[in-house]
Each structure stands twice: as C-alpha cells, then as structure tokens.
C-alpha positions as CSV (number, residue, x, y, z in Angstrom):
1,X,116.6,82.5,85.8
2,X,114.9,82.3,89.4
3,X,111.8,83.8,91.0
4,X,111.6,83.9,95.2
5,X,109.3,82.4,97.7
6,X,108.1,85.2,99.9
7,X,106.5,83.3,102.4
8,X,109.0,83.8,105.5
9,X,107.2,85.9,108.4
10,X,108.7,88.8,110.0
11,X,109.0,88.8,113.9
12,X,108.8,91.8,116.6
13,X,112.7,90.4,116.8
14,X,113.4,92.4,113.5
15,X,112.5,95.8,115.0
16,X,115.9,96.3,116.3
17,X,119.5,95.5,114.6
18,X,119.0,94.0,111.4
19,X,116.1,93.1,109.9
20,X,115.6,89.5,108.2
21,X,113.0,87.9,106.0
22,X,113.5,84.6,104.7
23,X,113.7,84.6,100.5
24,X,114.3,80.9,99.0
25,X,115.1,80.8,95.5
26,X,112.9,78.4,93.5
27,X,112.8,77.5,90.0
28,X,111.0,79.2,87.4
29,X,108.9,76.5,85.6
30,X,108.7,76.9,81.8
31,X,110.1,80.8,82.4
32,X,106.9,81.9,83.7
33,X,107.1,84.6,86.0
34,X,105.6,83.5,89.1
35,X,106.2,83.7,93.0
36,X,105.3,80.4,94.9
37,X,102.6,78.4,94.0
38,X,99.1,79.9,95.1
39,X,100.8,83.0,95.8
40,X,99.4,85.7,93.3
41,X,101.8,88.1,91.7
42,X,101.6,91.1,89.0
43,X,102.8,88.4,86.6
44,X,100.1,85.6,87.6
45,X,97.2,87.7,87.8
46,X,94.8,88.1,84.8
47,X,95.3,91.4,83.2
48,X,92.3,94.0,84.5
49,X,89.6,95.4,82.8
50,X,89.8,98.9,81.7
51,X,88.1,100.2,84.7
52,X,90.1,98.3,86.8
53,X,93.5,99.3,85.3
54,X,93.1,102.9,85.7
55,X,94.4,104.1,89.6
56,X,93.8,107.6,88.9
57,X,90.1,107.1,88.5
58,X,89.4,105.4,91.8
59,X,87.8,108.0,93.9
60,X,91.4,110.3,94.9
61,X,92.4,113.9,94.0
62,X,94.4,113.7,90.3
63,X,97.0,115.7,89.1
64,X,95.6,118.9,87.6
65,X,98.3,119.0,84.9
66,X,98.4,117.2,81.4
67,X,101.8,115.6,80.0
68,X,102.7,114.1,76.9
69,X,99.1,114.1,75.1
70,X,99.2,112.8,72.1
71,X,101.3,110.7,69.6
72,X,104.0,113.2,68.9
73,X,104.1,114.7,71.7
74,X,104.6,110.9,73.3
75,X,107.3,110.2,70.5
76,X,109.1,113.7,71.5
77,X,108.9,113.0,75.3
78,X,110.2,109.2,75.0
79,X,113.3,110.4,72.9
80,X,114.2,113.1,75.3
81,X,113.6,110.4,78.1
82,X,116.4,108.2,76.1
83,X,118.6,111.2,76.0
84,X,118.6,111.6,79.7
85,X,119.5,108.1,80.2
86,X,122.1,107.9,77.8
87,X,123.3,110.7,79.3
88,X,123.9,109.4,82.9
89,X,126.4,107.0,81.8
90,X,125.9,104.6,84.3
91,X,123.2,104.7,87.2
92,X,122.4,102.6,90.3
93,X,118.5,102.6,90.4
94,X,116.4,102.4,93.5
95,X,114.2,99.3,92.4
96,X,111.0,98.5,94.1
97,X,109.4,96.4,91.2
98,X,106.5,98.8,90.7
99,X,105.3,100.5,87.3
100,X,108.1,103.3,87.6
101,X,111.0,102.0,88.6
102,X,110.8,99.0,86.4
103,X,110.8,100.8,83.3
104,X,113.4,103.3,84.4
105,X,115.4,100.5,84.9
106,X,114.5,98.7,81.7
107,X,115.6,101.9,79.9
108,X,118.8,102.1,81.4
109,X,119.8,98.5,80.7
110,X,118.6,98.6,77.1
111,X,120.5,102.1,76.5
112,X,123.4,101.8,78.9
113,X,124.0,98.0,78.9
114,X,124.3,95.6,81.4
115,X,127.6,96.6,83.3
116,X,126.6,100.1,83.7
117,X,123.5,99.3,85.7
118,X,122.6,97.8,88.9
119,X,119.0,98.0,90.7
120,X,119.2,98.3,94.3
121,X,115.9,97.2,96.3
122,X,115.7,98.0,100.3
123,X,114.0,95.2,102.4
124,X,112.3,96.9,105.3
125,X,110.1,95.0,108.2
126,X,107.5,96.8,107.0
127,X,107.3,95.9,103.3
128,X,104.8,93.9,101.2
129,X,107.3,90.7,101.3
130,X,105.6,89.8,97.8
131,X,107.0,93.2,96.3
132,X,110.2,91.8,97.3
133,X,109.6,88.3,95.2
134,X,108.3,90.6,92.2
135,X,111.6,93.0,92.2
136,X,113.9,89.7,91.9
137,X,111.5,88.2,89.3
138,X,111.8,91.7,87.3
139,X,115.5,92.2,87.9
140,X,116.2,88.7,86.5
141,X,114.0,88.9,83.5
142,X,115.4,92.2,82.6
143,X,118.9,90.4,82.9
144,X,120.0,93.4,85.8
145,X,122.3,93.2,88.4
146,X,120.3,93.3,91.3
147,X,121.0,93.5,95.2
148,X,119.0,93.4,98.3
149,X,119.8,96.2,100.9
150,X,118.3,95.0,104.3
151,X,117.0,98.1,106.2
152,X,116.4,97.8,109.9
153,X,113.5,99.5,111.6
154,X,114.3,103.5,111.5
155,X,114.1,105.2,115.2
156,X,110.3,106.3,116.2
157,X,108.9,104.2,113.3
158,X,107.2,101.6,115.6
159,X,104.6,104.0,116.9
160,X,103.9,105.0,113.0
161,X,104.6,109.0,113.1
162,X,103.0,111.4,110.7
163,X,106.6,111.9,109.0
164,X,106.9,108.2,108.9
165,X,107.6,108.6,105.0
166,X,110.2,111.0,105.5
167,X,112.0,109.0,108.0
168,X,111.9,105.9,106.2
169,X,113.0,107.5,102.8
170,X,115.8,109.5,104.6
171,X,117.2,106.2,106.3
172,X,116.2,103.8,103.1
173,X,117.9,105.9,100.5
174,X,120.9,107.0,102.5
175,X,121.7,103.4,103.2
176,X,121.1,102.7,99.0
177,X,123.6,105.6,98.1
178,X,126.0,104.0,100.4
179,X,125.2,100.6,98.8
180,X,125.8,102.1,95.2
181,X,129.0,103.8,96.3
182,X,130.0,100.2,97.7
183,X,129.5,98.5,94.2
184,X,130.9,101.4,92.5
185,X,128.4,103.6,91.7
186,X,128.7,107.8,92.1
187,X,125.0,108.1,92.5
188,X,121.3,106.9,92.6
189,X,118.4,107.5,90.7
190,X,114.4,106.5,91.3
191,X,111.2,106.5,89.7
192,X,109.1,109.1,90.7
193,X,107.0,111.0,88.8
194,X,105.2,114.3,88.4
195,X,102.1,112.8,89.9
196,X,104.2,112.0,92.8
197,X,105.3,115.5,93.1
198,X,102.0,116.7,92.6
199,X,100.6,115.0,95.8
200,X,101.8,115.8,99.5
201,X,104.8,113.3,99.4
202,X,107.2,113.8,102.5
203,X,109.4,111.5,100.9
204,X,110.5,113.6,97.9
205,X,112.0,116.1,100.4
206,X,114.3,113.4,101.6
207,X,115.4,112.4,98.1
208,X,116.4,116.0,97.0
209,X,118.1,116.6,100.4
210,X,120.1,113.7,99.6
211,X,120.9,114.5,95.6
212,X,118.9,111.5,94.1
213,X,117.7,112.2,90.6
214,X,114.3,111.3,89.0
215,X,114.5,111.6,85.6
216,X,110.7,111.4,85.2
217,X,109.8,114.3,87.2
218,X,112.6,116.4,85.4
219,X,111.1,115.8,82.2
220,X,107.5,116.3,83.2
221,X,106.3,112.6,83.0
222,X,103.5,111.3,84.6
223,X,102.3,107.8,85.9
224,X,99.7,107.6,83.1
225,X,102.5,108.3,80.5
226,X,104.9,106.2,82.4
227,X,102.4,103.2,81.9
228,X,101.9,104.1,78.4
229,X,105.7,103.7,77.8
230,X,105.9,100.5,79.9
231,X,102.8,98.8,77.5
232,X,104.9,100.1,74.3
233,X,107.8,98.3,75.5
234,X,105.9,95.2,76.6
235,X,106.8,95.3,80.7
236,X,103.9,93.5,82.6
237,X,104.2,96.5,85.2
238,X,102.6,98.6,82.9
239,X,99.1,97.6,84.8
240,X,100.3,96.8,88.1
241,X,98.5,98.5,90.8
242,X,100.5,101.1,93.0
243,X,101.5,99.8,96.4
244,X,102.8,101.2,99.4
245,X,104.2,99.8,102.5
246,X,102.4,98.0,105.0
247,X,102.1,101.3,107.6
248,X,99.6,102.9,105.1
249,X,96.9,100.5,106.3
250,X,97.3,101.7,110.1
251,X,96.4,105.1,111.5
252,X,98.9,107.7,112.2
253,X,100.2,107.8,116.0
254,X,99.4,104.1,116.4
255,X,101.7,101.5,117.8
256,X,101.4,98.5,115.8
257,X,103.3,94.6,115.9
258,X,104.7,93.0,113.4
259,X,101.7,90.1,113.9
260,X,99.5,92.8,112.6
261,X,101.4,94.0,109.7
262,X,101.6,89.8,108.8
263,X,97.9,89.9,109.5
264,X,97.4,92.7,107.1
265,X,99.4,91.2,104.1
266,X,98.0,87.8,104.6
267,X,94.4,89.3,104.2
268,X,95.6,91.2,101.3
269,X,96.8,88.2,99.7
270,X,93.7,86.2,100.6
271,X,91.8,88.8,98.4
272,X,94.2,88.9,95.7
273,X,93.8,85.0,95.4
274,X,90.0,85.3,94.8
275,X,90.6,87.9,91.9
276,X,90.4,91.2,93.4
277,X,92.8,93.7,91.3
278,X,92.7,96.9,93.2
279,X,92.8,96.0,97.2
280,X,93.6,97.5,100.5
281,X,92.9,96.3,104.1
282,X,93.1,99.0,106.2
283,X,93.4,97.9,110.1
284,X,91.4,99.5,112.8
285,X,92.4,97.0,115.6
286,X,90.1,94.2,115.3
287,X,88.4,95.8,112.6
288,X,89.3,95.3,108.9
289,X,88.0,97.8,106.3
290,X,88.5,96.5,102.5
291,X,88.8,98.8,99.9
292,X,88.5,97.4,96.7
293,X,88.0,98.9,93.0
294,X,84.5,100.4,92.6
295,X,83.8,98.0,90.0
296,X,84.3,95.2,92.0
297,X,82.1,96.5,95.1
298,X,79.2,94.3,94.1
299,X,81.3,91.4,93.6
300,X,82.9,91.8,97.4
301,X,79.0,92.1,98.6
302,X,78.4,88.8,96.7
303,X,81.3,87.1,98.3
304,X,80.8,88.5,101.9
305,X,80.5,85.0,103.5
306,X,83.7,84.0,102.1
307,X,85.5,87.1,102.5
308,X,84.4,87.3,106.3
309,X,85.7,83.7,106.9
310,X,88.8,84.6,105.3
311,X,89.8,87.8,106.8
312,X,88.6,86.3,110.5
313,X,91.0,83.5,110.0
314,X,93.8,86.1,110.0
315,X,92.8,87.3,113.3
316,X,90.5,90.2,112.4
317,X,86.8,90.1,114.5
318,X,85.1,92.4,112.3
319,X,85.3,92.9,108.5
320,X,83.5,95.6,107.0
321,X,83.5,97.1,102.9
322,X,84.6,100.5,102.1
323,X,81.7,102.3,100.3
324,X,83.9,104.8,98.8
325,X,86.2,102.0,97.0
326,X,90.0,101.9,96.9
327,X,91.9,104.9,97.8
328,X,95.3,105.4,97.8
329,X,96.1,107.5,101.2
330,X,92.9,107.1,102.8
331,X,94.6,106.7,106.1
332,X,96.0,110.2,105.8
333,X,92.9,111.9,105.7
C-alpha cells in the first residue's frame, strides 16, 4: 500500500496543454494513512468535535428536505442503495476522495468485486493537491483499481467565469467518460447527493447532459445520510470536511495565476496544521479572508499573531477573519 506526496507545485505553464503535478510515492509506515510528514490529511487529523463535524450547521442555507430519518427508514434505504449498486453490474466511479464518492466506491467494491470497479480521479490545475493524495491513499485502502486522469485548463477558465462549474464539469466528465470507455467500462457514476441537487449547482446540469448517473440522488440520499452510512461502514471520510476547487476562493470574473492558487492552498494547509478543522482562505488581492468553524473563531483571535505571520509568509499583505465563520460558496453571493 502506498500514499503519495502532493507537494509539487503547479506553474503557469500548466495553463495550456497537458497539466502536470509531481506525485511521488512514499511508503506508508505501519499501514497508517498519511500524506507526507507535516502535511495534514483527513486521516492524520484528530476527529472533530460534534459541532465541528457538521458542515450544514455553519451559517449557510440547508436543504428543507428530510431524508432517511429513523433507524427503520435508514435500514430500508440502505437496502435499496445496495440493490441499486448491485444492479449496475460494473461501474467506473468519478472519485474525488470526498465523503460521497468514497462511500459510493466502497459500496461498489464490496458488492460488485474488485474486477468490476474502477476509480477515476480528475487532476486539474486548480485542485487542492492534498485531495489527490487522499484519493490515492483511499483507493489503495479500499483495494480498488485507480487511475488519475490529467485535465488541461478548460477554455475561458483563466478569468474564473460565473459558469466555471459547468465548464469544468462538462470538460472533466467528458474526459472521465472517455477514460471509462478506454478501460472497458460503458458508463460513469458519481456521488452527488440530494443536498447538491437542492442548491444551485451548474455542474449537475453537465452531468445530466452527459448521462452520468448519481445513485444517491436517485434514491433521495442526502449528505447527512451519506455520513451516517459511511460512519457505520467505518470509512474515515464520514467526517471529512466538504472541499471544492481553489477557484472557489477567488471572486468571479477575476483573472488568477497559478502562484495565487499556490498561495491559497499553502495558507489553508498552514491553518490545518495548526488544528483548524473547517477552513477556507478567500483571496481578495493582497488580502486573505479566513473562514473557520464558528466554534473555532475565538481560538483564531487568540492565535492572531501566529496566524498573521504565517499567512503573510505566503505572500498576503493583509489577514482578516470572517466573523460569519466557515460558509460554503461565500464567494458566490
């Protein structure tokens, strides 16, 4: 079993042509899941407290739907999910290493067998590189065939357009579909859940246009149910914070550079190393706006001197804290 170092740097040369990031294998000591000493991953961080482990309670609108409430309903729904998985027969999975796609992959591996499943992970110039390492480690742990599919910058993405999610997903899933076919699989499934469908997600339109199936949405499974099933299956990603590409840390219609994305990622990694669980560093030119879980805001103020010094080391001139705390999609408002 191997994990991966994800400390290679993207460069502006990667904007065109084939994107590339160095990923070098390292031995995994004592079967412990980690990615390069000193680089936090969901596996090496301490488990969050009850308040910290609830992303939907951190200030954003949540779904008004309630799915799979109660033990009997949960068991019935889990059974229906297994039936849906077994009916697929074989499947290629769009695998990010997050809670949703990890649960889907684990179920497919368990009920279809190793030879009938492949995990495909898109590698883009604007991904959080830690996520690539986490995906590789997870696929190895689950004993699933895993392929990284490199993807160049889609046309027009260099200005972070308002339809970036649609452009990205359309390009990404087109390439993942082709890769699935190349590896002998007829289709592709993804781990989107009903919370994704409830919110404004242009990327879902791309999936529907390409015929990508989302079993969790088909069965009415929301994020809370995903986490509950994953926890019962002892998957470490049950409490993994939701992540998104680095472009979500920058405002719409703002031209960016690879150096800016590197600066944002390193700043977030620095905060994770300090023990903050839910973290975003929003980039407003020379200003870094930090979002942490509401229960960690007081601690961030206490750590202000250390945080300011650390964040400025990555090239930011000003460092602020968002009083509203961690919010998904806060740059989209």
